[in-house]
VOFI-996816 format. One record per residue (C-alpha): residue in one letter; residue number from 1; x, y, z. Coordinates in Angstrom, 3 decimals. Layout:
// residues N
SITE rest  nr        X        Y        Z
SITE    A NUM        X        Y        Z
...
// end
This chain:
// residues 476
SITE rest  nr        X        Y        Z
SITE    M   1   14.952   -0.573  -45.631
SITE    D   2   16.031   -1.526  -49.140
SITE    I   3   16.674   -5.275  -49.036
SITE    S   4   17.702   -5.415  -52.701
SITE    T   5   20.489   -2.885  -52.103
SITE    F   6   21.505   -4.656  -48.895
SITE    L   7   21.932   -8.019  -50.645
SITE    S   8   23.398   -6.775  -53.920
SITE    A   9   26.432   -5.116  -52.295
SITE    D  10   29.568   -7.192  -51.760
SITE    K  11   29.666   -5.867  -48.199
SITE    S  12   26.768   -4.182  -46.409
SITE    M  13   25.586   -3.430  -42.891
SITE    I  14   22.454   -2.664  -40.879
SITE    I  15   22.580   -0.835  -37.554
SITE    A  16   19.448   -1.241  -35.436
SITE    P  17   18.488   -0.940  -31.760
SITE    A  18   17.072   -3.928  -29.904
SITE    G  19   13.543   -4.804  -30.978
SITE    Y  20   13.666   -2.869  -34.236
SITE    G  21   13.401   -5.861  -36.554
SITE    K  22   16.840   -7.367  -37.267
SITE    T  23   15.517  -10.941  -37.089
SITE    Y  24   12.556  -10.068  -39.303
SITE    T  25   14.896   -8.356  -41.783
SITE    I  26   17.105  -11.455  -42.040
SITE    A  27   14.010  -13.550  -42.738
SITE    E  28   12.938  -11.053  -45.407
SITE    C  29   16.363  -11.303  -47.020
SITE    I  30   16.052  -15.074  -47.319
SITE    A  31   12.449  -14.820  -48.520
SITE    S  32   13.465  -12.415  -51.305
SITE    Y  33   16.472  -14.503  -52.376
SITE    D  34   15.908  -16.505  -55.561
SITE    G  35   19.379  -17.949  -56.113
SITE    K  36   20.196  -21.634  -56.477
SITE    K  37   22.691  -21.766  -53.604
SITE    K  38   22.078  -21.325  -49.874
SITE    I  39   22.499  -18.257  -47.685
SITE    L  40   24.832  -18.925  -44.760
SITE    V  41   23.413  -17.319  -41.591
SITE    L  42   25.594  -17.082  -38.470
SITE    T  43   24.833  -15.719  -35.017
SITE    H  44   26.333  -16.015  -31.540
SITE    T  45   24.041  -17.947  -29.201
SITE    H  46   21.770  -20.987  -29.249
SITE    A  47   18.945  -18.641  -28.218
SITE    G  48   19.732  -16.496  -31.261
SITE    V  49   19.632  -19.574  -33.489
SITE    A  50   16.242  -20.553  -32.028
SITE    S  51   14.863  -17.033  -32.522
SITE    L  52   15.960  -16.924  -36.151
SITE    R  53   14.712  -20.440  -36.860
SITE    E  54   11.311  -19.598  -35.368
SITE    K  55   11.027  -16.519  -37.603
SITE    F  56   12.102  -18.542  -40.649
SITE    N  57    9.463  -21.184  -39.863
SITE    Q  58    6.773  -18.523  -39.430
SITE    K  59    7.545  -17.258  -42.913
SITE    Q  60    7.638  -20.867  -44.186
SITE    L  61   11.147  -20.447  -45.569
SITE    S  62   12.561  -23.585  -47.124
SITE    P  63   15.573  -25.023  -45.243
SITE    S  64   17.103  -25.606  -48.665
SITE    S  65   17.544  -21.838  -49.023
SITE    Y  66   19.652  -21.258  -45.903
SITE    H  67   22.075  -22.818  -43.418
SITE    L  68   21.889  -21.518  -39.843
SITE    E  69   24.229  -22.073  -36.887
SITE    T  70   26.386  -20.227  -34.365
SITE    I  71   29.690  -18.683  -35.395
SITE    C  72   31.574  -20.936  -32.985
SITE    S  73   29.809  -24.045  -34.261
SITE    F  74   30.675  -23.167  -37.856
SITE    A  75   34.335  -22.614  -36.930
SITE    L  76   34.465  -25.771  -34.800
SITE    N  77   32.989  -28.017  -37.488
SITE    L  78   35.371  -26.615  -40.094
SITE    T  79   38.370  -27.140  -37.826
SITE    R  80   37.367  -30.651  -36.778
SITE    V  81   37.148  -31.718  -40.415
SITE    F  82   40.178  -29.995  -41.912
SITE    H  83   42.697  -29.371  -39.105
SITE    I  84   45.324  -32.068  -39.473
SITE    N  85   46.600  -32.548  -35.930
SITE    K  86   43.429  -33.220  -33.918
SITE    D  87   45.469  -33.752  -30.732
SITE    E  88   46.240  -30.025  -30.654
SITE    M  89   42.593  -29.138  -30.122
SITE    P  90   41.606  -28.252  -26.526
SITE    Q  91   39.036  -30.412  -24.753
SITE    S  92   35.329  -29.570  -25.045
SITE    S  93   35.225  -28.964  -21.290
SITE    D  94   37.354  -25.844  -21.844
SITE    A  95   34.912  -24.167  -24.224
SITE    G  96   36.726  -20.816  -24.231
SITE    A  97   40.053  -22.288  -25.321
SITE    L  98   38.370  -24.647  -27.808
SITE    F  99   36.421  -21.900  -29.586
SITE    L 100   39.443  -19.596  -29.649
SITE    F 101   41.460  -22.384  -31.267
SITE    A 102   38.643  -23.217  -33.707
SITE    V 103   38.163  -19.622  -34.898
SITE    E 104   41.906  -19.067  -35.319
SITE    H 105   42.413  -22.212  -37.376
SITE    A 106   39.137  -21.885  -39.305
SITE    T 107   40.381  -18.484  -40.498
SITE    K 108   43.505  -20.126  -41.921
SITE    I 109   41.487  -22.976  -43.443
SITE    L 110   39.144  -20.529  -45.193
SITE    R 111   42.101  -19.005  -47.056
SITE    A 112   42.889  -22.307  -48.807
SITE    Q 113   41.730  -22.386  -52.421
SITE    P 114   40.001  -25.817  -52.235
SITE    I 115   37.999  -24.671  -49.190
SITE    K 116   37.108  -21.365  -50.858
SITE    R 117   35.805  -23.276  -53.870
SITE    S 118   33.782  -25.585  -51.620
SITE    I 119   32.254  -22.616  -49.771
SITE    F 120   31.466  -20.861  -53.070
SITE    I 121   29.733  -23.940  -54.462
SITE    K 122   27.421  -24.179  -51.416
SITE    Y 123   26.690  -20.537  -50.580
SITE    D 124   26.036  -17.239  -52.315
SITE    H 125   25.633  -14.867  -49.364
SITE    L 126   26.772  -14.675  -45.748
SITE    I 127   24.579  -12.916  -43.153
SITE    V 128   25.971  -12.399  -39.652
SITE    D 129   23.627  -11.274  -36.872
SITE    E 130   24.617   -9.505  -33.624
SITE    Y 131   27.908   -8.447  -35.146
SITE    Q 132   28.750   -6.173  -32.219
SITE    D 133   29.488   -9.335  -30.215
SITE    C 134   32.161  -10.596  -32.600
SITE    T 135   35.677  -10.826  -31.250
SITE    T 136   38.529   -9.546  -33.390
SITE    G 137   39.339  -13.177  -34.187
SITE    Q 138   35.781  -13.911  -35.303
SITE    H 139   35.851  -10.720  -37.375
SITE    Q 140   38.987  -11.945  -39.138
SITE    M 141   37.247  -15.245  -39.883
SITE    I 142   34.236  -13.379  -41.315
SITE    M 143   36.590  -11.249  -43.406
SITE    A 144   38.150  -14.450  -44.769
SITE    L 145   34.662  -15.640  -45.737
SITE    S 146   33.902  -12.247  -47.304
SITE    N 147   36.651  -12.889  -49.864
SITE    T 148   34.399  -15.664  -51.204
SITE    L 149   30.825  -14.637  -50.325
SITE    K 150   28.830  -11.426  -50.396
SITE    T 151   28.795  -10.516  -46.720
SITE    H 152   26.054   -8.661  -44.856
SITE    I 153   26.228   -7.850  -41.149
SITE    L 154   23.664   -6.614  -38.643
SITE    G 155   24.376   -5.193  -35.225
SITE    D 156   24.117   -2.509  -32.594
SITE    P 157   27.215   -1.227  -30.763
SITE    L 158   25.110   -0.572  -27.641
SITE    Q 159   24.432   -4.315  -27.300
SITE    G 160   28.047   -5.514  -27.436
SITE    I 161   28.160   -7.351  -24.102
SITE    F 162   30.137  -10.500  -24.869
SITE    G 163   33.557   -9.487  -23.613
SITE    F 164   36.204  -12.230  -23.734
SITE    R 165   39.235  -12.434  -21.502
SITE    R 166   41.473  -13.575  -24.336
SITE    E 167   40.213  -11.245  -27.089
SITE    S 168   38.727   -7.801  -27.567
SITE    I 169   35.422   -7.049  -29.273
SITE    V 170   35.272   -5.499  -32.735
SITE    N 171   35.229   -1.739  -33.164
SITE    F 172   32.843   -0.547  -35.884
SITE    S 173   35.105    2.427  -36.578
SITE    D 174   37.984    0.127  -37.527
SITE    A 175   39.303    0.590  -41.079
SITE    S 176   38.150   -2.918  -42.047
SITE    F 177   34.529   -1.740  -41.650
SITE    A 178   34.868    0.960  -44.321
SITE    P 179   33.226   -1.129  -47.108
SITE    F 180   30.344   -1.975  -44.764
SITE    N 181   29.884    1.651  -43.714
SITE    D 182   29.727    2.622  -47.384
SITE    N 183   26.620    0.433  -47.675
SITE    C 184   25.023    1.021  -44.268
SITE    Q 185   21.308    1.282  -43.508
SITE    T 186   19.481    1.793  -40.213
SITE    L 187   16.200    0.520  -38.771
SITE    D 188   14.217    3.139  -36.874
SITE    I 189   10.832    1.670  -35.909
SITE    P 190   10.453   -0.134  -32.514
SITE    W 191    8.438   -3.049  -33.879
SITE    R 192    8.736   -5.221  -30.751
SITE    W 193    6.594   -2.802  -28.757
SITE    N 194    4.436   -1.496  -31.590
SITE    N 195    3.388   -5.043  -32.499
SITE    A 196    2.487   -5.666  -28.832
SITE    G 197    0.351   -2.514  -28.721
SITE    K 198    2.861   -0.877  -26.364
SITE    N 199    4.020    2.022  -28.549
SITE    A 200    4.524    4.326  -25.565
SITE    L 201    6.828    1.810  -23.853
SITE    G 202    8.854    1.552  -27.050
SITE    Q 203    9.226    5.331  -27.165
SITE    E 204   10.347    5.487  -23.523
SITE    L 205   12.973    2.807  -24.144
SITE    S 206   14.138    4.785  -27.171
SITE    S 207   14.517    7.835  -24.913
SITE    I 208   16.526    5.766  -22.411
SITE    R 209   18.735    4.566  -25.261
SITE    S 210   19.546    8.176  -26.140
SITE    K 211   20.442    8.898  -22.514
SITE    L 212   22.721    5.864  -22.341
SITE    L 213   24.461    6.817  -25.590
SITE    S 214   25.088   10.328  -24.262
SITE    S 215   26.209    8.971  -20.837
SITE    H 216   23.365   10.664  -18.948
SITE    A 217   21.783    9.251  -15.798
SITE    I 218   18.283    7.738  -15.977
SITE    N 219   15.540    8.738  -13.539
SITE    L 220   13.017    5.902  -13.611
SITE    Q 221   10.346    8.161  -12.130
SITE    D 222   10.337   10.137  -15.401
SITE    F 223    8.773    7.216  -17.278
SITE    S 224    5.094    6.377  -16.898
SITE    E 225    5.245    3.033  -18.770
SITE    I 226    8.048    1.581  -16.640
SITE    E 227    7.175    0.207  -13.190
SITE    W 228    9.806    1.049  -10.586
SITE    V 229    9.821   -0.800   -7.248
SITE    Q 230   12.140    0.276   -4.462
SITE    A 231   13.768   -2.515   -2.474
SITE    P 232   16.964   -2.904   -0.442
SITE    E 233   19.746   -4.651   -2.335
SITE    N 234   19.707   -8.449   -1.949
SITE    D 235   16.490   -8.297    0.073
SITE    Y 236   15.944  -12.051    0.225
SITE    A 237   14.705  -12.375    3.798
SITE    T 238   11.686  -10.021    3.981
SITE    P 239    8.626  -12.280    4.242
SITE    R 240    6.212  -10.240    2.122
SITE    S 241    7.908   -7.095    0.894
SITE    L 242    6.449   -4.950   -1.871
SITE    Y 243    9.008   -6.199   -4.380
SITE    K 244    8.187   -9.849   -3.618
SITE    D 245    4.490   -9.179   -4.060
SITE    R 246    5.213   -7.569   -7.423
SITE    I 247    7.223  -10.602   -8.575
SITE    F 248    4.532  -13.044   -7.399
SITE    N 249    2.000  -10.969   -9.328
SITE    A 250    4.140  -10.980  -12.471
SITE    L 251    4.650  -14.738  -12.266
SITE    R 252    0.933  -15.291  -12.749
SITE    E 253    1.606  -14.558  -16.400
SITE    D 254    2.903  -17.171  -18.832
SITE    S 255    5.862  -15.282  -20.331
SITE    V 256    8.070  -13.772  -17.629
SITE    L 257   11.821  -13.258  -17.356
SITE    L 258   13.761  -12.201  -14.270
SITE    I 259   17.190  -10.735  -15.021
SITE    H 260   19.870  -10.841  -12.337
SITE    P 261   22.903   -8.535  -12.660
SITE    A 262   25.421  -11.058  -11.270
SITE    S 263   26.696  -13.424  -13.948
SITE    E 264   29.823  -14.616  -12.143
SITE    S 265   27.911  -17.033   -9.883
SITE    I 266   24.765  -19.101  -10.269
SITE    E 267   23.970  -19.062   -6.529
SITE    P 268   22.010  -15.749   -6.455
SITE    R 269   19.691  -17.102   -9.150
SITE    I 270   19.220  -20.352   -7.239
SITE    K 271   18.147  -18.289   -4.202
SITE    F 272   15.423  -16.697   -6.295
SITE    I 273   14.245  -20.088   -7.574
SITE    Q 274   14.050  -21.231   -3.945
SITE    Q 275   11.711  -18.320   -3.228
SITE    F 276    9.762  -18.494   -6.474
SITE    P 277    9.334  -22.181   -7.470
SITE    Q 278    7.643  -21.222  -10.753
SITE    L 279   10.998  -20.025  -12.126
SITE    K 280   13.267  -22.068  -14.366
SITE    M 281   16.997  -21.454  -14.742
SITE    V 282   18.150  -20.200  -18.144
SITE    E 283   21.215  -22.385  -18.712
SITE    S 284   24.449  -21.860  -20.628
SITE    I 285   24.894  -24.745  -23.060
SITE    D 286   28.626  -24.806  -22.308
SITE    D 287   28.339  -24.769  -18.518
SITE    K 288   31.188  -26.816  -17.056
SITE    I 289   28.750  -28.984  -15.086
SITE    F 290   27.829  -30.845  -18.292
SITE    Y 291   31.405  -31.825  -19.097
SITE    S 292   32.604  -32.430  -15.533
SITE    S 293   29.628  -34.670  -14.731
SITE    C 294   30.003  -36.756  -17.890
SITE    L 295   33.735  -37.117  -17.328
SITE    S 296   33.069  -38.321  -13.779
SITE    F 297   30.525  -40.851  -15.039
SITE    D 298   33.092  -42.173  -17.521
SITE    N 299   35.839  -42.472  -14.916
SITE    S 300   33.807  -43.890  -12.008
SITE    S 301   32.307  -47.265  -11.279
SITE    G 302   30.910  -49.173   -8.313
SITE    Y 303   29.953  -47.172   -5.236
SITE    P 304   32.162  -44.172   -6.190
SITE    L 305   29.889  -43.819   -9.255
SITE    I 306   26.844  -43.646   -6.966
SITE    A 307   28.584  -40.937   -4.917
SITE    T 308   29.264  -38.993   -8.133
SITE    I 309   25.586  -39.154   -9.073
SITE    V 310   24.439  -38.016   -5.631
SITE    N 311   26.942  -35.138   -5.643
SITE    L 312   25.549  -33.990   -9.003
SITE    M 313   22.042  -33.996   -7.529
SITE    R 314   23.251  -31.837   -4.638
SITE    K 315   24.540  -29.305   -7.177
SITE    V 316   21.313  -29.050   -9.161
SITE    G 317   18.792  -29.493   -6.355
SITE    A 318   18.062  -28.871   -2.697
SITE    K 319   20.914  -30.444   -0.708
SITE    T 320   18.937  -30.678    2.526
SITE    Q 321   16.195  -32.768    0.970
SITE    I 322   18.625  -35.037   -0.863
SITE    N 323   20.578  -35.517    2.402
SITE    V 324   17.404  -36.968    3.940
SITE    W 325   17.974  -40.013    1.724
SITE    F 326   21.763  -40.151    1.240
SITE    N 327   24.767  -39.844    3.560
SITE    D 328   27.885  -37.807    2.800
SITE    A 329   29.485  -40.711    0.899
SITE    G 330   26.418  -41.210   -1.291
SITE    G 331   25.101  -44.254    0.560
SITE    L 332   21.385  -44.778    1.226
SITE    K 333   20.129  -44.004    4.728
SITE    N 334   17.860  -46.376    6.637
SITE    K 335   14.162  -45.509    6.799
SITE    R 336   11.501  -46.274    9.400
SITE    S 337    8.143  -45.697    7.729
SITE    A 338    6.750  -48.386    5.429
SITE    A 339    6.319  -45.867    2.580
SITE    D 340    9.931  -44.662    2.839
SITE    Q 341   11.205  -48.246    3.061
SITE    Q 342    9.389  -49.089   -0.166
SITE    I 343   10.978  -46.072   -1.937
SITE    R 344   14.370  -47.042   -0.521
SITE    R 345   14.065  -50.602   -1.882
SITE    K 346   13.365  -49.265   -5.400
SITE    L 347   16.433  -46.995   -5.193
SITE    E 348   18.527  -49.856   -3.860
SITE    T 349   17.531  -52.052   -6.824
SITE    V 350   18.798  -49.466   -9.327
SITE    I 351   21.963  -48.812   -7.279
SITE    T 352   22.767  -52.521   -6.964
SITE    S 353   22.396  -52.943  -10.709
SITE    L 354   24.686  -49.958  -11.366
SITE    V 355   27.340  -51.159   -8.925
SITE    S 356   27.486  -54.622  -10.502
SITE    K 357   27.400  -53.353  -14.101
SITE    K 358   27.707  -49.705  -15.103
SITE    S 359   25.113  -48.590  -17.615
SITE    Y 360   24.650  -45.023  -18.860
SITE    A 361   20.925  -45.647  -19.199
SITE    D 362   20.761  -46.787  -15.557
SITE    I 363   22.696  -43.684  -14.453
SITE    A 364   19.954  -41.590  -16.071
SITE    L 365   17.348  -43.784  -14.387
SITE    L 366   18.900  -43.233  -10.934
SITE    I 367   19.177  -39.468  -11.529
SITE    E 368   15.482  -39.288  -12.384
SITE    A 369   14.540  -41.496   -9.431
SITE    I 370   16.379  -39.179   -7.024
SITE    A 371   14.752  -36.129   -8.631
SITE    E 372   11.323  -37.669   -7.991
SITE    L 373   11.907  -38.445   -4.310
SITE    P 374    9.339  -36.916   -1.920
SITE    Y 375    9.977  -33.212   -1.229
SITE    V 376   13.143  -33.115   -3.368
SITE    R 377   13.292  -29.912   -5.404
SITE    I 378   15.429  -29.555   -8.531
SITE    Y 379   16.529  -26.014   -9.339
SITE    R 380   18.253  -26.727  -12.665
SITE    T 381   15.690  -28.863  -14.473
SITE    D 382   16.951  -28.162  -18.017
SITE    C 383   20.495  -29.014  -16.981
SITE    L 384   19.404  -32.357  -15.520
SITE    R 385   17.217  -33.155  -18.528
SITE    D 386   20.126  -32.537  -20.933
SITE    I 387   22.448  -34.743  -18.884
SITE    C 388   19.908  -37.596  -18.835
SITE    Q 389   19.358  -37.288  -22.574
SITE    T 390   23.121  -37.334  -23.099
SITE    L 391   23.448  -40.510  -21.016
SITE    R 392   20.701  -42.291  -22.952
SITE    D 393   22.311  -41.225  -26.230
SITE    A 394   25.621  -42.630  -24.986
SITE    A 395   23.954  -45.965  -24.202
SITE    R 396   22.136  -46.052  -27.554
SITE    L 397   25.195  -45.111  -29.630
SITE    G 398   27.721  -47.125  -27.636
SITE    I 399   29.939  -44.120  -26.895
SITE    S 400   31.289  -42.495  -23.742
SITE    A 401   29.286  -39.870  -21.858
SITE    T 402   32.006  -37.319  -22.682
SITE    K 403   31.655  -37.933  -26.411
SITE    S 404   27.890  -37.892  -26.076
SITE    I 405   27.756  -34.489  -24.330
SITE    D 406   30.071  -33.085  -27.000
SITE    R 407   27.703  -34.397  -29.668
SITE    N 408   24.675  -33.079  -27.762
SITE    R 409   26.138  -29.559  -27.481
SITE    N 410   27.077  -29.472  -31.174
SITE    I 411   23.524  -30.377  -32.168
SITE    L 412   22.130  -27.688  -29.857
SITE    R 413   24.401  -25.019  -31.367
SITE    K 414   22.907  -25.750  -34.788
SITE    R 415   19.321  -26.365  -33.762
SITE    G 416   19.077  -23.735  -31.049
SITE    R 417   16.782  -23.876  -28.044
SITE    K 418   13.770  -21.682  -27.551
SITE    V 419   13.601  -20.317  -24.004
SITE    Q 420   10.071  -19.531  -22.897
SITE    G 421    7.771  -19.633  -19.891
SITE    R 422    8.986  -18.240  -16.578
SITE    G 423   12.767  -18.000  -16.329
SITE    I 424   15.643  -16.321  -14.583
SITE    G 425   18.953  -15.531  -16.258
SITE    T 426   21.644  -12.944  -16.813
SITE    T 427   22.184  -10.631  -19.772
SITE    L 428   24.815  -12.981  -21.195
SITE    L 429   22.273  -15.815  -21.264
SITE    I 430   19.123  -13.973  -22.404
SITE    K 431   20.615  -11.878  -25.204
SITE    G 432   18.283  -12.029  -28.201
SITE    L 433   15.306  -13.323  -26.211
SITE    E 434   12.022  -11.542  -25.632
SITE    F 435    9.311  -12.079  -23.015
SITE    D 436    5.986  -10.374  -22.392
SITE    T 437    7.058   -9.283  -18.906
SITE    V 438   10.589   -8.607  -17.699
SITE    V 439   11.651   -7.987  -14.097
SITE    I 440   15.134   -6.509  -13.618
SITE    L 441   16.566   -7.280  -10.170
SITE    N 442   19.001   -5.004   -8.301
SITE    A 443   19.142   -2.705  -11.326
SITE    Q 444   21.551   -0.354   -9.552
SITE    R 445   24.211   -3.068   -9.840
SITE    F 446   24.375   -2.762  -13.625
SITE    T 447   27.580   -0.788  -14.007
SITE    D 448   27.817   -1.202  -17.784
SITE    K 449   25.313    0.651  -19.984
SITE    K 450   25.382   -2.092  -22.616
SITE    H 451   24.294   -4.775  -20.154
SITE    L 452   21.596   -2.468  -18.783
SITE    Y 453   20.289   -1.710  -22.278
SITE    V 454   20.107   -5.405  -23.153
SITE    A 455   18.191   -6.058  -19.914
SITE    L 456   15.743   -3.195  -20.495
SITE    T 457   14.854   -4.268  -24.013
SITE    R 458   13.913   -7.935  -23.441
SITE    C 459   10.286   -7.056  -22.631
SITE    C 460    7.412   -6.785  -25.090
SITE    K 461    4.577   -5.551  -22.875
SITE    R 462    5.641   -4.874  -19.299
SITE    L 463    8.879   -3.764  -17.646
SITE    I 464    9.384   -3.867  -13.877
SITE    I 465   12.638   -2.493  -12.463
SITE    I 466   13.600   -3.220   -8.863
SITE    S 467   16.377   -1.076   -7.405
SITE    N 468   17.296    0.765   -4.228
SITE    N 469   17.182    4.122   -6.037
SITE    P 470   15.233    5.469   -9.039
SITE    I 471   18.424    6.985  -10.466
SITE    L 472   20.432    4.591  -12.608
SITE    N 473   23.823    5.724  -13.848
SITE    P 474   25.756    2.819  -15.346
SITE    N 475   28.206    5.249  -16.945
SITE    Q 476   29.953    6.042  -13.648
// end
């Protein structure tokens, strides 16, 4: 593509399938930029931020040449600084309402002349990645920024999966896109698979893309590079079924992602972690458990605080094993063996200290002590680690746990978090990520072609699809 033309236009656009080099192109844009101001780069997820930052670091791009964060973080920071009545802002625990409020009011703020001047002094260009996931409200905010900055967007309508209950997603055929369509380029080389030496897999995924765009069914048996495994839906109980053997085999590798079609509940993914202990949960940074737990820590003391901590551990770990040590009210159970009595005394020391004087650092200490109890398994390790870090930050900064988790999430939206290793997530959580091997579970349950396409294109080298039928037709 012609980067000079892309950047020189007041408004320009790139359309590219997954894995065709959007992240690399953004890095090339920054590398070729020789202006004195920064380029403002916005995307949608913390995983997207981490992916972009990694590419920027690989190319040794100076942080002084760009500013990178999520769209919601940009809107939230702007609103928190300039919105006059802070009491109107929804609580951080209601992330949907908060971000909707922030985007709406940031759009108004960006129309003020002093703010426009401030933006113009700092930035020269705006680049927005994954534009197909913008809501109409976010699009209006970007349009407000485009009155001040040269604006360049990248996206793929087939990957627009972030539907919001309160707002619709942008339509690229809308009249407001006319200036972008006048300066539109496309990427047409599947670099993700070519760079991995899997050109044939890239071509097969390109063929599947064409079928999805034309609303045709996909017969997985037509593709030699894609491994199809037949298994009954929700086949959790079979001791050593073919599909389980295939997953165990895949998990011998270092970079593996399992994708579950059900995003409405975390329980199906926990069941898979129970069966495959090597897996780690891919977490949403705005999961309500972060805010509800911190609020409970702030509002509890004495023995009710201990019960709150134990209840959190039952949510993130194996209840049965935790119940070996604690009763329903969160109290310690008596133990007979000398080894168990010694462990119990150590727990009791921390609990006694917490009951007499609440300390956020000691809450983190008790959480970690419970997690390390014999035979206790934690299914949401990243979640628990973030909560403990938040508690220690609260103790160090002298603030509440609620304020600390809000601060922690804001930092993560700017810094991003690289997800790697062996994980399990949903399309909404793994958008923008790539792994060597991807296993798609219950593929027949993908009833939306966009979600299916996102799932199919997360792999670099190996794609395993488990379904009860080789025919996938998400267009029905």
